[in-house]
N, C-alpha and C positions, 0 to 999 in steps of 0.2 A: 542540514545534517552534521556530524564531523568529518570532516575532510581528512585524507590521510597526506604524507609527504606527497608532492604533485609526479617525483619519478617511479611512485611505485604503483599507483590506482590510476582507473577511470571512472566515472562513471557514465550509467546508462545511456544519459542525453548526449554527452561526447562522443561517445563512440557509436553509436547508433546512425548518424549521419555521415560519420565516415565510410560506415562498411556498406551502407543501404546501396548505392551507387555498385559499389564493387558487386556483390551478392545478386543484387537485378541482372545484371547481367551473365553469372555465373550459373543461375538457378535454371533447369532445364523446364520448361513448359509441363509437362509430364508430373515434375514432382510437385511443383506449383499446382497441379490440378488433383492430386492424390491430396495433399493437405488441406485444399478447401474440403473435398467431402470428406475428410477425415473430422473439421472441424461442425460442417453440418451434421454429422452423425451425430458426434457429441452434444451438441448444440441442444438437440432433442430432450439430452435428459436435465437440463440445468431445471434447477427450481426457483424460480425468483420470489418465494415467501417465507415466513417464519415458519419452522419446522420444530423448533424445540423452545421449551417452556421458558428457557431463561430470556429468550428474545423477547417474550411478550410480556416480560413483566417490568415495570417501570425501574427499578432499581439493578435489573437483570441479576436478580436472585438464582443461585443455581449456579451461576457463572463461575469456574477456578480458574482457568488456564485459556490465555490468548497468546497465541502464535503470531511469529513474524519470520518471512521468508525475503533472501536479498543474493542477489549474484555482485559480484564485483570482479573488473578485470584488471591484470597488468597493465600498465597503460604502454598504449605501442604495441600488443599484442593483442590480436584478434580471438585467438585459440586458448590459451590460459588464462584460467578464471578461478574464482572460491564461491561456493555455494554454501551459505549457512541457513541454519534454522536454528530460531532459539523459541522458546515456551516461557512466557513470563506469569505468575501469580496473578488472580484478579480478585479483590479492587487494587493490591497492593503497587502490585507492576514491577515486581522483583523477579529476575530472573533465576529459573527452578531448571531450565536445562538450556544445553547451548552445541550445536555441531558444528564445524565448520569442515569443508574438504578442498582441496584444490583438484580440480577438472580439467580436462582437454573438450573443446567444444567443437564437433568437428561440423554442424550445420551450417548454413550461413545467416548472418541476419537478414530478413525480408520484414520489411515493414508491413505492419498487421499478422506475422507468422513467429512471431518471439516465441512461443511456446515451445513449439517447435526443438527451437535452440535450448532452452533453459529448463522447463518443466522436468526433463526426463531425471535432470541430478536434484531437482528439489522433492520429485516425489522419492527418490532412493532413501533420502535424508527421515522424510515420513515414515517411509515403510521401514526403515531400521531401529526409529523411535518406538513403532508400534513392537516389534521385537524384542529389543532391549527395557523399554522400560515403558507396557502399557497404563501405566498408572498415569502419567507425564504426558499422556496425548492431547493436543491444545483440541479444545471443545469448538475454537471457530480460528483461522487463518487470516491474515493480513497480507497481502500481494501489495508490494511497490510494482503497482501498473494498472490497469484496466479491467473490468469485467463487459459486464453489456454493453459499455460504449466502446464500442471498436467498432471497424470498418463491417463486418460481418456477424456482430450482436454476439461475438466469443471470443473475448482477448484471455491473457496470460490466466486471471483470477478464476475465470468459468474452466478455464482448460484445467487446472491444478485440484479445484473444486469439487469436478466430476470423476476426475482418478481417484480422488484420496476419500470421495464421500463425505469432506467434511465441508462444514459452512465457511464461506469462504468472501471474503470483500475487499477489490479492488481500491486502491488508493493511490492516485496517480499527483504527481506535481505540475505536470503541464496539461492542458486541456488537447485533448486528440479530436480534431477537426471533422468529425465527420457525419451523415445525414444534416447539413446543414448549418452545425454549428461552428459559429467561427469567434475567434478571438478579437471581435472590431473594437470599435466605438462604443456600441451599447452593452455588449459583454464588459470590458472595463470600468464603464459606467455602475454597471449592477455591483461588482465589485468594490467600487469606491462606497457604496453606500449599505457596503456590510460591515459595521461600526464596532461589534463584540463578537468576543468567541463565542461560537453555536451559531450566528449568522448563515443564514445559506439562503441558496434559489435554485433551483430546478433548471436542468438540460432538456430543453423542448426540442426534440430533433426534427426535421421538416416535415417528418413523416408522423407527426402527430405522439410519437412514444416520449418519456421521460426517459432519458437514458443515465441519469445518474444527478448528482447533486454537487453545487460548486460549493465548498463549505468555507466557513474563516474557523480554522480548528482551535484560534488561539487569540485571547486579546491583543497582543502581541505583535501576531504576524500579518504583514503588509499583503500576503500572495496567497490566493485560496487552495484548499485539495480539491480534487476530484474524485467524488466518492461513487463508486458502482456496485452492484451485486453481482457479486461472483455465481455463489452455489449456496440454496438452502437457507437463506435469508432476507426477508425485505430491505428495500432502499430505506426506509425510516430507522427499523433496529439497527440496519448497518452505519447511519449516520450519526444516533442517537450514541453506539459504540466507539466512532474514532474519536468523539469530542471526549470521551468519557478517558480513552486510554491517550490524550495529548498532555504532557507536561510544556509541552513547545508545539512548533507548528507538526512537525511530522510525529506520526503516533508512537510510542514506545516500542511496541515490538518491530517495526520497520525498522526505526532509529536504532536499535540493537542488534538488530541481524547484519544492519548496514557495517556498524562498527566492529561485530564481530570477523566480516568478511575482509574486510580492509585489514585488522588486525594479523588475521590467519597469513594473507600475502605477505605483509610485513614481517613476519617470521620467517615465512617460506623461502624469502627472499634476503633473508639475515639484515636485516636491516635495524640500526640503533631505537628503539623505542620514541615517542615522542615525551615534551613533559608530562607529568601527570597532572590534569586538569585539578583545578580547585575545588575544594570538596562543596557540595552543593544539598542544602541540610532542607529544601523548601520537598513540601510533601505535594502531590496529585489530591485533587478536590476526592471529597469522600462518597457524593454523590453525585447522580447524572439524571434529574428530573428531565420531563417530556421537554419541557418549555418553560417560562420565564417572562413576565410581562413588564417587568420592568425596563426601565429607559437605562441606555449605554449612555457613557460620560457624553457622547456629542448627540444625542438627541436618539428616538423612536426610530429604529429601522424596519423598511417596509417589507423585511424577509423574515422569514421562521427561525426562532431559534432556538438551541439545544444549549442550557448555560449550566455548566457544573456549579457545585455547592458555592454560593458567593461567599460563604468565610472566610474560602481558601483559594479564593479565586486569585489573589492579588500575591499568591506565595510560591507561585512556577516559579521554575530556574529559568534564567534567560538566553534560553539556546534555542536555534533555528528560528529566531525572530521572523526573519523575512522566508 
């Protein structure tokens, strides 16, 4: 994803570790217990199957708007942040709505409870859109985080999905090692065997539950995404949709939301703008069939694949390739 100047913002990974130890000591057992009970209460409302007709259509006919959300932080500041919501047209993936606002996060970061820190602000952005321009409401939300792939099976994508009553998909850049999942040699070997965009393998936990899918989202990507159900969509449909939303490693709704939040911080802090990027004329794939039996350049992959239209496969922009 496009990075802002280092003195301005930091991503979730950079600040999570720094704040986790501090927060662990400052949180009361009473608050943690309350959060766990709330997660359990809301988890009972999660729907992990397709609920909309477009989700069951091989070409997602009927899907017109896809949303993405992101929260970016001012570097060195664990309180000041920017929450962003973008809505893209589908299948064109052009921005039709965007809203960003500076927020102050008072809840500390605690591993496994990120939603209590960030979701209230994202929920407010969704509600604002519903009131201002209901015709632009997204039909599905992509969240930079996890869904049922979570310590208690209820990550940020589930939390936001249940509270908005929208289909939600968790899209994480790193493996959350829960229920026996490990980023070990075997896991890395499976990643190596994914040779083409659309290749994937299931994340089978020690409990016997498939918690998500590791997905090679783009031909030029060397690292997978970890896709999990958030709410009101099946894992199979979620993986197919993520493939269809990728011009690069990161799905466009998430990438655009990240850019908007960082750009808003830059303007809020009065920093000069970065150099304008060179024009990219590449187009996204026009269709996303369920699969393809053709071989990749490196031979047949042992994992299932969701392959975009081959006619446009190599016209994608060279962004976020790792």
